[in-house]
C-alpha positions as CSV (number, residue, x, y, z in Angstrom):
1,M,-39.3,22.7,70.8
2,I,-37.4,19.6,69.5
3,D,-38.8,16.2,70.5
4,T,-36.0,14.4,72.3
5,T,-37.9,11.1,72.9
6,P,-36.7,8.0,71.0
7,R,-39.7,8.2,68.7
8,G,-39.1,11.9,68.0
9,Q,-35.4,11.1,67.2
10,R,-36.4,8.3,64.8
11,I,-38.8,10.7,63.0
12,L,-36.1,13.4,62.8
13,L,-33.6,10.8,61.5
14,F,-35.9,9.4,58.8
15,G,-37.1,12.9,57.8
16,G,-33.5,14.1,57.5
17,L,-32.5,11.1,55.4
18,L,-35.4,11.7,53.0
19,V,-34.7,15.4,52.7
20,G,-31.0,14.8,52.2
21,T,-31.6,12.1,49.6
22,W,-34.0,14.4,47.7
23,F,-31.5,17.3,47.6
24,A,-28.7,15.0,46.6
25,L,-30.7,13.7,43.7
26,Q,-31.7,17.2,42.6
27,L,-28.1,18.4,42.9
28,F,-26.3,15.5,41.3
29,A,-28.9,14.0,39.0
30,S,-26.9,14.9,35.9
31,V,-23.9,12.8,36.9
32,L,-25.5,9.9,38.8
33,A,-26.9,7.9,35.9
34,P,-23.7,5.8,35.3
35,F,-23.4,5.1,39.0
36,V,-27.1,4.0,39.3
37,A,-26.6,1.9,36.1
38,A,-23.6,0.3,37.7
39,G,-25.6,-0.5,40.8
40,V,-28.3,-2.1,38.7
41,V,-25.6,-4.2,36.9
42,A,-24.1,-5.2,40.2
43,Y,-27.5,-6.2,41.6
44,A,-28.4,-8.2,38.6
45,L,-25.1,-10.0,38.3
46,D,-24.7,-10.7,42.1
47,P,-26.4,-14.2,42.0
48,P,-24.2,-15.7,39.2
49,T,-21.1,-14.1,40.7
50,A,-22.0,-15.6,44.1
51,R,-22.4,-19.0,42.5
52,L,-19.0,-18.8,40.9
53,A,-17.5,-17.7,44.3
54,R,-19.1,-20.8,46.0
55,L,-17.5,-23.0,43.3
56,G,-14.1,-21.7,44.5
57,M,-13.3,-18.7,42.3
58,P,-12.2,-15.6,44.1
59,R,-14.9,-13.0,44.3
60,G,-12.9,-10.3,42.5
61,L,-12.1,-12.7,39.6
62,A,-15.7,-13.8,39.4
63,A,-16.8,-10.2,39.3
64,M,-14.3,-9.4,36.6
65,A,-15.4,-12.4,34.5
66,M,-19.1,-11.3,34.7
67,I,-18.3,-7.7,33.7
68,I,-16.1,-8.9,30.8
69,A,-18.9,-11.3,29.6
70,I,-21.4,-8.5,29.6
71,L,-19.1,-6.2,27.7
72,A,-18.3,-8.9,25.2
73,A,-21.9,-9.6,24.6
74,M,-22.7,-5.9,24.1
75,L,-19.7,-5.5,21.8
76,L,-20.7,-8.5,19.7
77,F,-24.3,-7.0,19.5
78,A,-22.9,-3.7,18.4
79,L,-20.6,-5.2,15.8
80,L,-23.4,-7.3,14.3
81,L,-26.2,-4.7,14.3
82,Y,-24.4,-1.3,14.2
83,P,-24.0,-1.3,10.3
84,L,-27.7,-2.3,9.8
85,L,-28.9,0.2,12.4
86,L,-26.8,3.0,10.8
87,F,-28.2,2.1,7.4
88,Q,-31.8,2.1,8.5
89,I,-31.4,5.4,10.4
90,G,-29.9,6.9,7.3
91,L,-32.8,5.5,5.3
92,L,-35.3,7.1,7.7
93,V,-33.6,10.5,7.4
94,A,-33.7,10.3,3.6
95,R,-37.4,9.4,3.6
96,I,-38.5,12.2,5.9
97,P,-39.6,14.5,2.9
98,H,-41.5,11.5,1.4
99,Y,-43.3,10.8,4.7
100,A,-44.1,14.5,5.1
101,L,-45.7,14.5,1.6
102,L,-47.7,11.4,2.4
103,A,-48.9,13.0,5.7
104,Q,-49.9,16.1,3.9
105,G,-51.8,14.2,1.2
106,W,-53.6,12.0,3.9
107,A,-54.6,15.1,5.8
108,R,-55.9,16.7,2.6
109,E,-58.0,13.6,1.8
110,V,-59.5,13.4,5.3
111,L,-60.5,17.1,5.2
112,T,-62.0,16.7,1.7
113,D,-64.1,13.8,3.0
114,V,-65.2,15.9,6.0
115,Q,-66.0,18.8,3.6
116,D,-68.1,16.5,1.4
117,Q,-70.0,15.1,4.4
118,F,-70.7,18.3,6.3
119,G,-70.4,21.1,3.7
120,Q,-68.3,24.2,3.0
121,E,-69.4,25.8,6.2
122,L,-67.4,23.5,8.4
123,V,-64.2,23.1,6.3
124,N,-63.3,25.6,3.6
125,D,-60.5,25.4,1.1
126,K,-58.2,27.7,3.0
127,L,-58.5,25.7,6.2
128,R,-57.9,22.5,4.3
129,D,-54.7,23.8,2.7
130,V,-53.4,25.1,6.1
131,I,-54.1,21.9,8.0
132,S,-52.7,19.6,5.3
133,G,-49.6,21.7,5.0
134,Q,-49.1,21.8,8.8
135,A,-49.4,18.0,9.0
136,G,-46.4,17.5,6.7
137,S,-44.4,20.2,8.5
138,M,-45.1,18.7,11.9
139,L,-44.0,15.3,10.8
140,S,-40.8,16.7,9.3
141,I,-40.0,18.6,12.5
142,V,-40.7,15.6,14.7
143,L,-38.5,13.2,12.7
144,S,-35.7,15.8,12.3
145,T,-35.8,16.4,16.0
146,V,-35.5,12.7,16.9
147,T,-32.7,12.1,14.5
148,G,-30.9,15.3,15.7
149,L,-31.2,14.2,19.3
150,I,-29.7,10.8,18.5
151,G,-26.6,12.4,17.0
152,S,-26.3,15.4,19.4
153,G,-23.2,15.9,21.4
154,F,-25.0,15.7,24.7
155,A,-26.4,12.3,23.9
156,I,-23.0,11.1,22.7
157,F,-21.4,12.4,25.9
158,N,-24.0,10.6,28.1
159,L,-23.6,7.4,26.1
160,L,-19.8,7.6,26.5
161,S,-20.0,8.2,30.2
162,L,-22.3,5.2,30.6
163,V,-20.0,3.0,28.5
164,V,-16.8,4.0,30.3
165,V,-17.9,4.7,33.9
166,T,-20.6,2.0,34.4
167,P,-18.3,-1.1,33.9
168,V,-15.6,0.2,36.2
169,V,-18.0,1.2,39.0
170,G,-20.0,-2.0,38.4
171,F,-17.0,-4.1,38.9
172,Y,-16.1,-2.6,42.2
173,L,-19.7,-2.7,43.4
174,L,-20.0,-6.4,42.3
175,R,-16.7,-7.3,44.0
176,D,-17.6,-5.7,47.3
177,W,-21.4,-6.5,47.3
178,P,-21.4,-9.0,50.2
179,R,-19.3,-6.6,52.4
180,M,-21.6,-3.7,51.6
181,I,-24.7,-5.7,52.5
182,A,-23.0,-6.9,55.8
183,M,-22.0,-3.3,56.6
184,I,-25.5,-2.0,56.1
185,D,-26.9,-4.8,58.2
186,S,-24.5,-3.8,61.0
187,W,-25.9,-0.3,61.0
188,L,-29.5,-1.3,61.5
189,P,-31.1,-0.6,65.0
190,L,-31.0,-3.9,66.9
191,R,-34.7,-3.5,68.0
192,Y,-36.0,-3.4,64.4
193,A,-33.2,-5.3,62.6
194,A,-35.3,-8.4,62.0
195,V,-38.3,-6.5,60.7
196,I,-36.2,-4.4,58.4
197,Q,-34.3,-7.4,57.1
198,A,-37.6,-9.3,56.4
199,Q,-38.9,-6.3,54.4
200,A,-35.6,-6.0,52.5
201,R,-35.8,-9.7,51.6
202,E,-39.4,-9.1,50.3
203,I,-38.2,-6.1,48.3
204,D,-35.3,-8.1,46.9
205,R,-37.7,-11.0,45.9
206,I,-40.1,-8.7,44.0
207,L,-37.4,-6.5,42.5
208,S,-35.1,-9.3,41.3
209,A,-38.1,-11.1,39.7
210,W,-39.1,-7.9,37.9
211,V,-35.6,-6.8,36.8
212,R,-34.4,-10.2,35.5
213,G,-37.7,-11.3,34.2
214,Q,-38.3,-8.0,32.4
215,A,-34.8,-8.0,30.9
216,L,-35.5,-11.5,29.4
217,C,-38.9,-10.4,28.2
218,C,-37.5,-7.3,26.5
219,L,-34.7,-9.3,24.9
220,F,-37.1,-11.9,23.5
221,L,-39.6,-9.3,22.2
222,A,-36.9,-7.2,20.6
223,L,-35.4,-10.2,18.8
224,Y,-38.9,-11.4,17.7
225,Y,-40.2,-8.0,16.5
226,A,-36.9,-7.1,14.7
227,L,-36.8,-10.5,12.9
228,G,-40.5,-10.6,12.2
229,L,-40.9,-7.1,10.8
230,S,-37.7,-7.5,8.8
231,L,-39.0,-10.8,7.3
232,A,-42.3,-9.1,6.6
233,G,-40.4,-6.7,4.3
234,L,-40.7,-3.5,6.3
235,D,-37.7,-1.3,5.4
236,L,-37.2,0.0,8.9
237,G,-38.2,-3.3,10.6
238,L,-35.0,-3.7,12.5
239,V,-35.1,-0.3,14.2
240,V,-38.9,-0.4,14.9
241,G,-38.7,-4.0,16.2
242,L,-35.8,-3.3,18.6
243,S,-37.4,-0.1,19.8
244,A,-40.7,-1.9,20.5
245,G,-39.1,-4.7,22.3
246,L,-36.8,-2.6,24.4
247,L,-39.6,-0.2,25.3
248,S,-41.8,-3.1,26.5
249,F,-40.5,-2.7,30.0
250,I,-43.1,0.1,30.2
251,P,-46.4,-1.8,30.1
252,Y,-48.4,-1.2,26.9
253,V,-46.1,1.7,25.8
254,G,-43.7,-0.4,23.7
255,S,-46.5,-2.4,22.1
256,I,-48.6,0.7,21.2
257,M,-45.7,2.9,20.0
258,G,-44.1,0.0,18.0
259,G,-47.4,-1.1,16.6
260,A,-48.5,2.4,15.5
261,T,-45.1,3.1,14.0
262,A,-44.9,-0.2,12.1
263,I,-48.5,0.1,10.7
264,G,-47.9,3.7,9.7
265,L,-44.6,2.9,7.9
266,S,-46.1,-0.1,6.2
267,L,-49.0,2.0,4.9
268,A,-46.5,4.4,3.5
269,Q,-44.2,1.7,2.0
270,F,-46.5,-1.0,0.5
271,P,-48.7,-0.2,-2.5
272,N,-51.2,-2.9,-1.5
273,W,-52.7,-4.4,1.7
274,H,-50.7,-7.6,1.6
275,G,-47.6,-6.1,3.1
276,V,-49.6,-4.2,5.7
277,A,-51.4,-7.5,6.6
278,W,-48.1,-9.3,7.1
279,V,-46.9,-6.5,9.4
280,G,-50.2,-6.6,11.3
281,A,-49.9,-10.4,11.6
282,V,-46.4,-10.1,13.1
283,L,-47.6,-7.5,15.6
284,L,-50.7,-9.7,16.5
285,V,-48.6,-12.8,17.1
286,G,-46.1,-10.7,19.2
287,Q,-49.0,-9.6,21.4
288,V,-50.2,-13.2,21.9
289,L,-46.6,-14.4,22.7
290,E,-46.1,-11.5,25.1
291,G,-49.4,-11.9,27.0
292,Y,-49.8,-15.7,27.0
293,V,-46.3,-17.2,26.7
294,I,-43.4,-15.0,27.6
295,Y,-44.7,-13.0,30.5
296,P,-46.5,-15.8,32.3
297,R,-43.6,-18.3,31.9
298,V,-40.8,-15.8,32.7
299,L,-42.4,-13.6,35.3
300,G,-45.4,-15.6,36.5
301,D,-47.0,-14.4,39.8
302,R,-43.7,-13.4,41.4
303,V,-44.0,-9.7,40.6
304,E,-46.4,-7.9,42.8
305,L,-46.2,-4.6,40.8
306,P,-49.4,-3.7,39.0
307,A,-49.0,-2.3,35.5
308,V,-50.6,1.0,36.4
309,W,-48.3,1.5,39.4
310,V,-45.2,0.8,37.2
311,I,-46.4,3.2,34.5
312,F,-47.0,6.0,37.1
313,A,-43.7,5.4,38.8
314,L,-41.8,5.6,35.5
315,F,-43.5,8.8,34.3
316,A,-43.2,10.4,37.8
317,G,-39.6,9.5,38.1
318,G,-38.9,10.8,34.6
319,A,-40.7,14.1,35.3
320,A,-38.8,14.5,38.6
321,F,-35.3,13.5,37.8
322,G,-35.2,12.7,34.0
323,F,-33.3,9.5,32.9
324,L,-32.1,9.0,36.5
325,G,-35.7,9.0,37.7
326,V,-36.7,6.4,35.2
327,M,-33.8,4.1,36.4
328,L,-34.8,4.5,40.0
329,A,-38.6,4.4,39.5
330,V,-39.2,0.6,39.7
331,P,-36.9,0.0,42.8
332,V,-38.7,2.9,44.6
333,A,-42.1,1.6,43.5
334,A,-41.3,-1.9,44.7
335,T,-40.1,-0.5,48.1
336,I,-43.2,1.6,48.6
337,G,-45.4,-1.3,47.7
338,V,-43.8,-3.7,50.2
339,L,-43.9,-1.1,53.0
340,C,-47.5,-0.2,52.2
341,R,-48.5,-3.9,52.4
342,Y,-46.5,-4.3,55.7
343,W,-48.2,-1.4,57.4
344,L,-51.6,-2.5,56.0
345,R,-51.1,-6.0,57.7
346,R,-50.1,-4.3,60.9
347,Y,-53.2,-2.1,60.8
348,L,-55.5,-5.1,60.1
349,R,-54.1,-6.8,63.3
350,S,-54.2,-3.6,65.4
351,R,-56.8,-2.6,68.0
352,M,-57.7,0.4,65.9
353,Y,-59.2,-2.0,63.3
354,L,-60.2,-5.0,65.5
355,D,-62.0,-3.1,68.4
356,E,-65.8,-3.5,68.3
357,P,-67.8,-0.3,68.5
358,D,-69.2,0.6,71.9
359,P,-73.0,0.3,71.8
360,L,-73.4,3.0,74.4
361,S,-71.4,5.5,72.4
362,G,-74.1,5.9,69.7
363,G,-71.8,4.7,67.0
364,P,-72.8,2.3,64.2
């Protein structure tokens, strides 16, 4: 029997919205990425667009100016770095056989040392040859797969859809942002409108601090690592540095992957330890800047998103919806965090928590 009370209707409404959203994401996940990216762009550019509108510029013209500025910056970035990136990717592809031979020799040396330490019974010659051969083969397969994915038709199609669709949709969303917010406010139930708006403002405070602060941090780190590793003489320093900086929005992942890749490539490239030491110094200084200068000054204490929660959200979103899930992970994580803190505060003020135990009931 269907509960027709107001409480039952609210539960049915929220449950239906959650189920409908889940099915929509499952059904349209492959085509939603440009629209979600456009929403992120509109959300990030709304404050400067609003400032231009307050100065007297029409909202549509201000939105167009912001979108053109972003496109111009991306185009300038591509024109300046595309030849270098293309050259270094080609260099990486050409060196795959060399890196495979180095991995094979390293595996053989390690197994020889183990054999010398623990005897023939643990590691025989046949096992050593098999493992050392597989090490080189695995590295070749991994590097070939990565370079193949970069140039695959599916990746190019997704990139083109992002490049073409995102600016157009982003402009319309940015132009109509105040009207959309006002329309959503008008749909809120009057009894709970003030509470919902207060929680929405809290979500906006945390999310805006994370998105804009993380974007600046990623940009600073990408420029630093790319320039530092290139000056250290690492042949693939530009690619590795940009990748490490851009992946730093995932706590610890960008630093670990970039550091391991840079150290591994430096060991393969430099005949002595001086070059490796320079690369290690660049990575160490980057960690100090990231932990004690960039993040505290740019993000500060405004972001109430623990690193473990962000990592879990990103991986869970990627596992559930792929690239779309990664884009939605942080907003959903911020929303869940705000709602959990709100309900926790309500619980700590409720009679369920504050009532003293009855001495006659035998309770503690």
